[in-house]
PDB file of N, CA, C and O in Angstrom:
ATOM      1  N   MET A   1     132.960  87.478 125.537  1.00  0.00           N
ATOM      2  CA  MET A   1     132.902  87.111 124.142  1.00  0.00           C
ATOM      3  C   MET A   1     132.080  85.834 124.019  1.00  0.00           C
ATOM      4  O   MET A   1     132.216  84.923 124.836  1.00  0.00           O
ATOM      5  N   ILE A   2     131.224  85.768 122.997  1.00  0.00           N
ATOM      6  CA  ILE A   2     130.411  84.568 122.819  1.00  0.00           C
ATOM      7  C   ILE A   2     131.093  83.621 121.834  1.00  0.00           C
ATOM      8  O   ILE A   2     131.927  84.022 121.022  1.00  0.00           O
ATOM      9  N   SER A   3     130.718  82.388 121.935  1.00  0.00           N
ATOM     10  CA  SER A   3     131.322  81.388 121.052  1.00  0.00           C
ATOM     11  C   SER A   3     130.759  81.512 119.641  1.00  0.00           C
ATOM     12  O   SER A   3     129.707  82.117 119.432  1.00  0.00           O
ATOM     13  N   ALA A   4     131.457  80.945 118.692  1.00  0.00           N
ATOM     14  CA  ALA A   4     130.986  80.943 117.302  1.00  0.00           C
ATOM     15  C   ALA A   4     129.650  80.220 117.204  1.00  0.00           C
ATOM     16  O   ALA A   4     128.771  80.637 116.450  1.00  0.00           O
ATOM     17  N   LYS A   5     129.493  79.141 117.962  1.00  0.00           N
ATOM     18  CA  LYS A   5     128.242  78.386 117.945  1.00  0.00           C
ATOM     19  C   LYS A   5     127.079  79.245 118.440  1.00  0.00           C
ATOM     20  O   LYS A   5     126.003  79.242 117.842  1.00  0.00           O
ATOM     21  N   ALA A   6     127.295  79.976 119.525  1.00  0.00           N
ATOM     22  CA  ALA A   6     126.252  80.850 120.069  1.00  0.00           C
ATOM     23  C   ALA A   6     125.937  81.990 119.101  1.00  0.00           C
ATOM     24  O   ALA A   6     124.775  82.360 118.936  1.00  0.00           O
ATOM     25  N   ALA A   7     126.957  82.540 118.470  1.00  0.00           N
ATOM     26  CA  ALA A   7     126.750  83.618 117.503  1.00  0.00           C
ATOM     27  C   ALA A   7     125.934  83.126 116.312  1.00  0.00           C
ATOM     28  O   ALA A   7     125.026  83.821 115.856  1.00  0.00           O
ATOM     29  N   LEU A   8     126.248  81.939 115.806  1.00  0.00           N
ATOM     30  CA  LEU A   8     125.490  81.371 114.687  1.00  0.00           C
ATOM     31  C   LEU A   8     124.046  81.092 115.083  1.00  0.00           C
ATOM     32  O   LEU A   8     123.136  81.298 114.280  1.00  0.00           O
ATOM     33  N   ALA A   9     123.826  80.630 116.298  1.00  0.00           N
ATOM     34  CA  ALA A   9     122.464  80.380 116.781  1.00  0.00           C
ATOM     35  C   ALA A   9     121.686  81.690 116.869  1.00  0.00           C
ATOM     36  O   ALA A   9     120.517  81.745 116.488  1.00  0.00           O
ATOM     37  N   ALA A  10     122.332  82.749 117.372  1.00  0.00           N
ATOM     38  CA  ALA A  10     121.676  84.048 117.466  1.00  0.00           C
ATOM     39  C   ALA A  10     121.348  84.593 116.076  1.00  0.00           C
ATOM     40  O   ALA A  10     120.264  85.138 115.870  1.00  0.00           O
ATOM     41  N   LEU A  11     122.256  84.456 115.133  1.00  0.00           N
ATOM     42  CA  LEU A  11     121.993  84.904 113.763  1.00  0.00           C
ATOM     43  C   LEU A  11     120.849  84.122 113.125  1.00  0.00           C
ATOM     44  O   LEU A  11     120.041  84.680 112.383  1.00  0.00           O
ATOM     45  N   SER A  12     120.792  82.842 113.416  1.00  0.00           N
ATOM     46  CA  SER A  12     119.699  82.016 112.903  1.00  0.00           C
ATOM     47  C   SER A  12     118.370  82.463 113.491  1.00  0.00           C
ATOM     48  O   SER A  12     117.374  82.549 112.773  1.00  0.00           O
ATOM     49  N   ASP A  13     118.342  82.748 114.789  1.00  0.00           N
ATOM     50  CA  ASP A  13     117.121  83.244 115.443  1.00  0.00           C
ATOM     51  C   ASP A  13     116.696  84.576 114.831  1.00  0.00           C
ATOM     52  O   ASP A  13     115.513  84.799 114.578  1.00  0.00           O
ATOM     53  N   PHE A  14     117.657  85.450 114.597  1.00  0.00           N
ATOM     54  CA  PHE A  14     117.372  86.757 114.001  1.00  0.00           C
ATOM     55  C   PHE A  14     116.764  86.597 112.611  1.00  0.00           C
ATOM     56  O   PHE A  14     115.804  87.285 112.266  1.00  0.00           O
ATOM     57  N   ALA A  15     117.321  85.695 111.820  1.00  0.00           N
ATOM     58  CA  ALA A  15     116.828  85.475 110.460  1.00  0.00           C
ATOM     59  C   ALA A  15     115.395  84.950 110.462  1.00  0.00           C
ATOM     60  O   ALA A  15     114.653  85.177 109.507  1.00  0.00           O
ATOM     61  N   ASP A  16     114.997  84.249 111.531  1.00  0.00           N
ATOM     62  CA  ASP A  16     113.641  83.699 111.635  1.00  0.00           C
ATOM     63  C   ASP A  16     112.600  84.721 112.089  1.00  0.00           C
ATOM     64  O   ASP A  16     111.400  84.456 112.006  1.00  0.00           O
ATOM     65  N   MET A  17     113.040  85.875 112.564  1.00  0.00           N
ATOM     66  CA  MET A  17     112.100  86.888 113.049  1.00  0.00           C
ATOM     67  C   MET A  17     111.342  87.524 111.887  1.00  0.00           C
ATOM     68  O   MET A  17     111.878  87.713 110.795  1.00  0.00           O
ATOM     69  N   GLN A  18     110.106  87.840 112.155  1.00  0.00           N
ATOM     70  CA  GLN A  18     109.259  88.509 111.155  1.00  0.00           C
ATOM     71  C   GLN A  18     109.378  90.022 111.371  1.00  0.00           C
ATOM     72  O   GLN A  18     108.520  90.635 112.006  1.00  0.00           O
ATOM     73  N   ILE A  19     110.439  90.610 110.841  1.00  0.00           N
ATOM     74  CA  ILE A  19     110.694  92.041 111.019  1.00  0.00           C
ATOM     75  C   ILE A  19     110.266  92.772 109.762  1.00  0.00           C
ATOM     76  O   ILE A  19     110.692  92.442 108.656  1.00  0.00           O
ATOM     77  N   GLU A  20     109.415  93.773 109.949  1.00  0.00           N
ATOM     78  CA  GLU A  20     108.944  94.583 108.825  1.00  0.00           C
ATOM     79  C   GLU A  20     109.753  95.884 108.787  1.00  0.00           C
ATOM     80  O   GLU A  20     109.908  96.565 109.801  1.00  0.00           O
ATOM     81  N   SER A  21     110.248  96.201 107.636  1.00  0.00           N
ATOM     82  CA  SER A  21     111.011  97.434 107.450  1.00  0.00           C
ATOM     83  C   SER A  21     110.110  98.468 106.796  1.00  0.00           C
ATOM     84  O   SER A  21     109.464  98.190 105.786  1.00  0.00           O
ATOM     85  N   LEU A  22     110.069  99.650 107.369  1.00  0.00           N
ATOM     86  CA  LEU A  22     109.249 100.727 106.812  1.00  0.00           C
ATOM     87  C   LEU A  22     110.141 101.885 106.383  1.00  0.00           C
ATOM     88  O   LEU A  22     110.998 102.321 107.151  1.00  0.00           O
ATOM     89  N   PRO A  23     109.954 102.382 105.180  1.00  0.00           N
ATOM     90  CA  PRO A  23     110.747 103.532 104.742  1.00  0.00           C
ATOM     91  C   PRO A  23     110.263 104.810 105.430  1.00  0.00           C
ATOM     92  O   PRO A  23     109.063 105.018 105.608  1.00  0.00           O
ATOM     93  N   VAL A  24     111.202 105.646 105.807  1.00  0.00           N
ATOM     94  CA  VAL A  24     110.886 106.943 106.414  1.00  0.00           C
ATOM     95  C   VAL A  24     111.135 108.013 105.364  1.00  0.00           C
ATOM     96  O   VAL A  24     112.250 108.134 104.857  1.00  0.00           O
ATOM     97  N   PRO A  25     110.107 108.794 105.029  1.00  0.00           N
ATOM     98  CA  PRO A  25     110.312 109.854 104.033  1.00  0.00           C
ATOM     99  C   PRO A  25     111.363 110.862 104.527  1.00  0.00           C
ATOM    100  O   PRO A  25     111.192 111.451 105.594  1.00  0.00           O
ATOM    101  N   PRO A  26     112.436 111.064 103.771  1.00  0.00           N
ATOM    102  CA  PRO A  26     113.498 111.966 104.221  1.00  0.00           C
ATOM    103  C   PRO A  26     113.014 113.380 104.522  1.00  0.00           C
ATOM    104  O   PRO A  26     113.482 114.005 105.474  1.00  0.00           O
ATOM    105  N   THR A  27     112.100 113.879 103.734  1.00  0.00           N
ATOM    106  CA  THR A  27     111.595 115.238 103.970  1.00  0.00           C
ATOM    107  C   THR A  27     110.865 115.328 105.299  1.00  0.00           C
ATOM    108  O   THR A  27     111.013 116.309 106.027  1.00  0.00           O
ATOM    109  N   GLU A  28     110.076 114.305 105.617  1.00  0.00           N
ATOM    110  CA  GLU A  28     109.350 114.285 106.894  1.00  0.00           C
ATOM    111  C   GLU A  28     110.328 114.221 108.077  1.00  0.00           C
ATOM    112  O   GLU A  28     110.147 114.916 109.077  1.00  0.00           O
ATOM    113  N   ALA A  29     111.348 113.394 107.955  1.00  0.00           N
ATOM    114  CA  ALA A  29     112.353 113.298 109.018  1.00  0.00           C
ATOM    115  C   ALA A  29     113.091 114.625 109.176  1.00  0.00           C
ATOM    116  O   ALA A  29     113.369 115.053 110.297  1.00  0.00           O
ATOM    117  N   PHE A  30     113.409 115.275 108.061  1.00  0.00           N
ATOM    118  CA  PHE A  30     114.100 116.568 108.125  1.00  0.00           C
ATOM    119  C   PHE A  30     113.234 117.601 108.843  1.00  0.00           C
ATOM    120  O   PHE A  30     113.730 118.357 109.679  1.00  0.00           O
ATOM    121  N   ILE A  31     111.951 117.634 108.520  1.00  0.00           N
ATOM    122  CA  ILE A  31     111.049 118.602 109.152  1.00  0.00           C
ATOM    123  C   ILE A  31     111.013 118.394 110.663  1.00  0.00           C
ATOM    124  O   ILE A  31     111.089 119.353 111.431  1.00  0.00           O
ATOM    125  N   LEU A  32     110.897 117.136 111.084  1.00  0.00           N
ATOM    126  CA  LEU A  32     110.875 116.853 112.524  1.00  0.00           C
ATOM    127  C   LEU A  32     112.221 117.162 113.178  1.00  0.00           C
ATOM    128  O   LEU A  32     112.263 117.703 114.283  1.00  0.00           O
ATOM    129  N   ALA A  33     113.308 116.825 112.511  1.00  0.00           N
ATOM    130  CA  ALA A  33     114.641 117.115 113.055  1.00  0.00           C
ATOM    131  C   ALA A  33     114.815 118.616 113.251  1.00  0.00           C
ATOM    132  O   ALA A  33     115.329 119.056 114.279  1.00  0.00           O
ATOM    133  N   HIS A  34     114.393 119.389 112.279  1.00  0.00           N
ATOM    134  CA  HIS A  34     114.512 120.851 112.361  1.00  0.00           C
ATOM    135  C   HIS A  34     113.588 121.411 113.443  1.00  0.00           C
ATOM    136  O   HIS A  34     113.997 122.255 114.240  1.00  0.00           O
ATOM    137  N   ARG A  35     112.345 120.939 113.465  1.00  0.00           N
ATOM    138  CA  ARG A  35     111.347 121.454 114.411  1.00  0.00           C
ATOM    139  C   ARG A  35     111.763 121.209 115.864  1.00  0.00           C
ATOM    140  O   ARG A  35     111.584 122.081 116.715  1.00  0.00           O
ATOM    141  N   TYR A  36     112.315 120.027 116.149  1.00  0.00           N
ATOM    142  CA  TYR A  36     112.605 119.654 117.534  1.00  0.00           C
ATOM    143  C   TYR A  36     114.097 119.576 117.846  1.00  0.00           C
ATOM    144  O   TYR A  36     114.483 119.092 118.910  1.00  0.00           O
ATOM    145  N   ASP A  37     114.933 120.048 116.930  1.00  0.00           N
ATOM    146  CA  ASP A  37     116.391 120.037 117.116  1.00  0.00           C
ATOM    147  C   ASP A  37     116.895 118.622 117.421  1.00  0.00           C
ATOM    148  O   ASP A  37     117.593 118.390 118.408  1.00  0.00           O
ATOM    149  N   LEU A  38     116.516 117.677 116.535  1.00  0.00           N
ATOM    150  CA  LEU A  38     116.900 116.278 116.690  1.00  0.00           C
ATOM    151  C   LEU A  38     117.875 115.875 115.604  1.00  0.00           C
ATOM    152  O   LEU A  38     117.992 116.547 114.579  1.00  0.00           O
ATOM    153  N   SER A  39     118.574 114.776 115.833  1.00  0.00           N
ATOM    154  CA  SER A  39     119.361 114.178 114.753  1.00  0.00           C
ATOM    155  C   SER A  39     118.381 113.560 113.752  1.00  0.00           C
ATOM    156  O   SER A  39     117.217 113.325 114.079  1.00  0.00           O
ATOM    157  N   GLY A  40     118.846 113.306 112.568  1.00  0.00           N
ATOM    158  CA  GLY A  40     117.997 112.659 111.574  1.00  0.00           C
ATOM    159  C   GLY A  40     117.561 111.278 112.039  1.00  0.00           C
ATOM    160  O   GLY A  40     116.436 110.850 111.781  1.00  0.00           O
ATOM    161  N   TYR A  41     118.454 110.592 112.722  1.00  0.00           N
ATOM    162  CA  TYR A  41     118.177 109.258 113.250  1.00  0.00           C
ATOM    163  C   TYR A  41     117.028 109.311 114.261  1.00  0.00           C
ATOM    164  O   TYR A  41     116.088 108.521 114.175  1.00  0.00           O
ATOM    165  N   ASP A  42     117.105 110.244 115.219  1.00  0.00           N
ATOM    166  CA  ASP A  42     116.045 110.390 116.218  1.00  0.00           C
ATOM    167  C   ASP A  42     114.740 110.849 115.579  1.00  0.00           C
ATOM    168  O   ASP A  42     113.663 110.394 115.963  1.00  0.00           O
ATOM    169  N   ALA A  43     114.835 111.741 114.613  1.00  0.00           N
ATOM    170  CA  ALA A  43     113.634 112.222 113.926  1.00  0.00           C
ATOM    171  C   ALA A  43     112.938 111.086 113.183  1.00  0.00           C
ATOM    172  O   ALA A  43     111.711 111.068 113.090  1.00  0.00           O
ATOM    173  N   ALA A  44     113.701 110.152 112.660  1.00  0.00           N
ATOM    174  CA  ALA A  44     113.115 108.992 111.979  1.00  0.00           C
ATOM    175  C   ALA A  44     112.319 108.143 112.972  1.00  0.00           C
ATOM    176  O   ALA A  44     111.230 107.670 112.647  1.00  0.00           O
ATOM    177  N   TYR A  45     112.854 107.947 114.180  1.00  0.00           N
ATOM    178  CA  TYR A  45     112.109 107.213 115.204  1.00  0.00           C
ATOM    179  C   TYR A  45     110.827 107.951 115.578  1.00  0.00           C
ATOM    180  O   TYR A  45     109.785 107.324 115.764  1.00  0.00           O
ATOM    181  N   LEU A  46     110.895 109.265 115.690  1.00  0.00           N
ATOM    182  CA  LEU A  46     109.716 110.051 116.024  1.00  0.00           C
ATOM    183  C   LEU A  46     108.674 109.948 114.912  1.00  0.00           C
ATOM    184  O   LEU A  46     107.486 109.783 115.190  1.00  0.00           O
ATOM    185  N   TRP A  47     109.108 110.043 113.667  1.00  0.00           N
ATOM    186  CA  TRP A  47     108.178 109.919 112.540  1.00  0.00           C
ATOM    187  C   TRP A  47     107.526 108.536 112.565  1.00  0.00           C
ATOM    188  O   TRP A  47     106.317 108.417 112.370  1.00  0.00           O
ATOM    189  N   LEU A  48     108.312 107.505 112.800  1.00  0.00           N
ATOM    190  CA  LEU A  48     107.791 106.146 112.803  1.00  0.00           C
ATOM    191  C   LEU A  48     106.754 105.954 113.915  1.00  0.00           C
ATOM    192  O   LEU A  48     105.703 105.357 113.679  1.00  0.00           O
ATOM    193  N   ALA A  49     107.034 106.446 115.109  1.00  0.00           N
ATOM    194  CA  ALA A  49     106.064 106.350 116.207  1.00  0.00           C
ATOM    195  C   ALA A  49     104.773 107.063 115.835  1.00  0.00           C
ATOM    196  O   ALA A  49     103.682 106.558 116.100  1.00  0.00           O
ATOM    197  N   SER A  50     104.894 108.216 115.230  1.00  0.00           N
ATOM    198  CA  SER A  50     103.725 108.973 114.803  1.00  0.00           C
ATOM    199  C   SER A  50     102.952 108.218 113.724  1.00  0.00           C
ATOM    200  O   SER A  50     101.731 108.088 113.801  1.00  0.00           O
ATOM    201  N   HIS A  51     103.663 107.729 112.736  1.00  0.00           N
ATOM    202  CA  HIS A  51     103.049 107.012 111.615  1.00  0.00           C
ATOM    203  C   HIS A  51     102.318 105.752 112.086  1.00  0.00           C
ATOM    204  O   HIS A  51     101.232 105.440 111.596  1.00  0.00           O
ATOM    205  N   LEU A  52     102.910 105.039 113.028  1.00  0.00           N
ATOM    206  CA  LEU A  52     102.320 103.802 113.528  1.00  0.00           C
ATOM    207  C   LEU A  52     101.348 104.028 114.685  1.00  0.00           C
ATOM    208  O   LEU A  52     100.727 103.086 115.175  1.00  0.00           O
ATOM    209  N   GLN A  53     101.221 105.281 115.115  1.00  0.00           N
ATOM    210  CA  GLN A  53     100.403 105.634 116.280  1.00  0.00           C
ATOM    211  C   GLN A  53     100.808 104.762 117.469  1.00  0.00           C
ATOM    212  O   GLN A  53      99.978 104.149 118.141  1.00  0.00           O
ATOM    213  N   ALA A  54     102.115 104.737 117.694  1.00  0.00           N
ATOM    214  CA  ALA A  54     102.697 103.914 118.749  1.00  0.00           C
ATOM    215  C   ALA A  54     103.452 104.798 119.731  1.00  0.00           C
ATOM    216  O   ALA A  54     103.924 105.871 119.355  1.00  0.00           O
ATOM    217  N   PRO A  55     103.574 104.368 120.974  1.00  0.00           N
ATOM    218  CA  PRO A  55     104.385 105.143 121.913  1.00  0.00           C
ATOM    219  C   PRO A  55     105.863 105.054 121.549  1.00  0.00           C
ATOM    220  O   PRO A  55     106.307 104.074 120.951  1.00  0.00           O
ATOM    221  N   LEU A  56     106.601 106.061 121.907  1.00  0.00           N
ATOM    222  CA  LEU A  56     108.042 106.066 121.689  1.00  0.00           C
ATOM    223  C   LEU A  56     108.700 106.030 123.064  1.00  0.00           C
ATOM    224  O   LEU A  56     108.505 106.939 123.871  1.00  0.00           O
ATOM    225  N   VAL A  57     109.467 104.997 123.330  1.00  0.00           N
ATOM    226  CA  VAL A  57     110.135 104.826 124.614  1.00  0.00           C
ATOM    227  C   VAL A  57     111.620 105.095 124.405  1.00  0.00           C
ATOM    228  O   VAL A  57     112.250 104.496 123.533  1.00  0.00           O
ATOM    229  N   THR A  58     112.178 106.003 125.214  1.00  0.00           N
ATOM    230  CA  THR A  58     113.578 106.373 125.064  1.00  0.00           C
ATOM    231  C   THR A  58     114.148 106.877 126.382  1.00  0.00           C
ATOM    232  O   THR A  58     113.420 107.379 127.238  1.00  0.00           O
ATOM    233  N   PHE A  59     115.455 106.735 126.530  1.00  0.00           N
ATOM    234  CA  PHE A  59     116.163 107.343 127.659  1.00  0.00           C
ATOM    235  C   PHE A  59     116.744 108.697 127.259  1.00  0.00           C
ATOM    236  O   PHE A  59     117.307 109.399 128.099  1.00  0.00           O
ATOM    237  N   ASP A  60     116.614 109.075 125.978  1.00  0.00           N
ATOM    238  CA  ASP A  60     117.156 110.334 125.469  1.00  0.00           C
ATOM    239  C   ASP A  60     116.192 111.469 125.816  1.00  0.00           C
ATOM    240  O   ASP A  60     115.049 111.477 125.360  1.00  0.00           O
ATOM    241  N   ALA A  61     116.651 112.420 126.619  1.00  0.00           N
ATOM    242  CA  ALA A  61     115.778 113.499 127.101  1.00  0.00           C
ATOM    243  C   ALA A  61     115.235 114.359 125.963  1.00  0.00           C
ATOM    244  O   ALA A  61     114.054 114.705 125.965  1.00  0.00           O
ATOM    245  N   ARG A  62     116.067 114.703 125.007  1.00  0.00           N
ATOM    246  CA  ARG A  62     115.630 115.559 123.907  1.00  0.00           C
ATOM    247  C   ARG A  62     114.575 114.851 123.052  1.00  0.00           C
ATOM    248  O   ARG A  62     113.552 115.442 122.708  1.00  0.00           O
ATOM    249  N   LEU A  63     114.825 113.601 122.716  1.00  0.00           N
ATOM    250  CA  LEU A  63     113.868 112.834 121.926  1.00  0.00           C
ATOM    251  C   LEU A  63     112.581 112.617 122.716  1.00  0.00           C
ATOM    252  O   LEU A  63     111.489 112.702 122.155  1.00  0.00           O
ATOM    253  N   GLY A  64     112.698 112.339 124.002  1.00  0.00           N
ATOM    254  CA  GLY A  64     111.508 112.160 124.838  1.00  0.00           C
ATOM    255  C   GLY A  64     110.651 113.410 124.886  1.00  0.00           C
ATOM    256  O   GLY A  64     109.428 113.324 124.782  1.00  0.00           O
ATOM    257  N   ALA A  65     111.276 114.575 125.044  1.00  0.00           N
ATOM    258  CA  ALA A  65     110.532 115.830 125.070  1.00  0.00           C
ATOM    259  C   ALA A  65     109.857 116.094 123.720  1.00  0.00           C
ATOM    260  O   ALA A  65     108.713 116.546 123.671  1.00  0.00           O
ATOM    261  N   ALA A  66     110.565 115.810 122.639  1.00  0.00           N
ATOM    262  CA  ALA A  66     109.989 115.989 121.303  1.00  0.00           C
ATOM    263  C   ALA A  66     108.797 115.053 121.106  1.00  0.00           C
ATOM    264  O   ALA A  66     107.775 115.450 120.546  1.00  0.00           O
ATOM    265  N   ALA A  67     108.933 113.810 121.567  1.00  0.00           N
ATOM    266  CA  ALA A  67     107.839 112.843 121.432  1.00  0.00           C
ATOM    267  C   ALA A  67     106.621 113.299 122.215  1.00  0.00           C
ATOM    268  O   ALA A  67     105.497 113.211 121.721  1.00  0.00           O
ATOM    269  N   LEU A  68     106.832 113.786 123.435  1.00  0.00           N
ATOM    270  CA  LEU A  68     105.700 114.271 124.230  1.00  0.00           C
ATOM    271  C   LEU A  68     104.971 115.399 123.511  1.00  0.00           C
ATOM    272  O   LEU A  68     103.742 115.406 123.454  1.00  0.00           O
ATOM    273  N   LYS A  69     105.715 116.342 122.967  1.00  0.00           N
ATOM    274  CA  LYS A  69     105.096 117.460 122.247  1.00  0.00           C
ATOM    275  C   LYS A  69     104.419 116.992 120.969  1.00  0.00           C
ATOM    276  O   LYS A  69     103.243 117.273 120.735  1.00  0.00           O
ATOM    277  N   HIS A  70     105.167 116.284 120.155  1.00  0.00           N
ATOM    278  CA  HIS A  70     104.673 115.934 118.821  1.00  0.00           C
ATOM    279  C   HIS A  70     103.522 114.936 118.877  1.00  0.00           C
ATOM    280  O   HIS A  70     102.496 115.142 118.229  1.00  0.00           O
ATOM    281  N   LEU A  71     103.676 113.873 119.631  1.00  0.00           N
ATOM    282  CA  LEU A  71     102.644 112.840 119.662  1.00  0.00           C
ATOM    283  C   LEU A  71     101.388 113.323 120.380  1.00  0.00           C
ATOM    284  O   LEU A  71     100.285 112.884 120.054  1.00  0.00           O
ATOM    285  N   ALA A  72     101.542 114.225 121.356  1.00  0.00           N
ATOM    286  CA  ALA A  72     100.372 114.777 122.051  1.00  0.00           C
ATOM    287  C   ALA A  72      99.604 115.761 121.167  1.00  0.00           C
ATOM    288  O   ALA A  72      98.419 116.009 121.391  1.00  0.00           O
ATOM    289  N   SER A  73     100.279 116.313 120.170  1.00  0.00           N
ATOM    290  CA  SER A  73      99.617 117.307 119.310  1.00  0.00           C
ATOM    291  C   SER A  73      98.781 116.665 118.222  1.00  0.00           C
ATOM    292  O   SER A  73      98.045 117.353 117.514  1.00  0.00           O
ATOM    293  N   GLU A  74      98.886 115.347 118.080  1.00  0.00           N
ATOM    294  CA  GLU A  74      98.145 114.652 117.029  1.00  0.00           C
ATOM    295  C   GLU A  74      96.789 114.208 117.546  1.00  0.00           C
ATOM    296  O   GLU A  74      96.609 113.973 118.741  1.00  0.00           O
ATOM    297  N   ASP A  75      95.839 114.098 116.631  1.00  0.00           N
ATOM    298  CA  ASP A  75      94.521 113.602 117.002  1.00  0.00           C
ATOM    299  C   ASP A  75      94.616 112.121 117.323  1.00  0.00           C
ATOM    300  O   ASP A  75      95.204 111.360 116.554  1.00  0.00           O
ATOM    301  N   PRO A  76      94.046 111.698 118.448  1.00  0.00           N
ATOM    302  CA  PRO A  76      94.093 110.268 118.767  1.00  0.00           C
ATOM    303  C   PRO A  76      93.231 109.476 117.787  1.00  0.00           C
ATOM    304  O   PRO A  76      92.264 110.012 117.245  1.00  0.00           O
ATOM    305  N   PRO A  77      93.567 108.207 117.552  1.00  0.00           N
ATOM    306  CA  PRO A  77      92.761 107.403 116.645  1.00  0.00           C
ATOM    307  C   PRO A  77      91.356 107.198 117.213  1.00  0.00           C
ATOM    308  O   PRO A  77      91.177 107.065 118.423  1.00  0.00           O
ATOM    309  N   GLN A  78      90.388 107.174 116.340  1.00  0.00           N
ATOM    310  CA  GLN A  78      89.004 106.972 116.742  1.00  0.00           C
ATOM    311  C   GLN A  78      88.677 105.487 116.766  1.00  0.00           C
ATOM    312  O   GLN A  78      89.063 104.761 115.851  1.00  0.00           O
ATOM    313  N   PRO A  79      87.974 105.020 117.791  1.00  0.00           N
ATOM    314  CA  PRO A  79      87.632 103.593 117.833  1.00  0.00           C
ATOM    315  C   PRO A  79      86.652 103.226 116.725  1.00  0.00           C
ATOM    316  O   PRO A  79      85.844 104.037 116.273  1.00  0.00           O
ATOM    317  N   GLY A  80      86.761 101.965 116.309  1.00  0.00           N
ATOM    318  CA  GLY A  80      85.806 101.411 115.363  1.00  0.00           C
ATOM    319  C   GLY A  80      86.139 101.668 113.976  1.00  0.00           C
ATOM    320  O   GLY A  80      85.408 101.250 113.078  1.00  0.00           O
TER     321      GLY A  80
END
């Protein structure tokens, strides 16, 4: 268990972070969840990785397999 002082310091550090929140279109998440047999939560992560053209790192085998299929099927970004 951490002390109250440490917890307050951690909360203060968290509040100082520049975290951007992005909305996930529910219909898009549903389509991915249905296509790859994922939870809505996992499908949202997959949609976000796709939208940001970012890798998705996970220990979840089902989500990892879906990411390999889905992200590999997209056209890579063109330089310049």
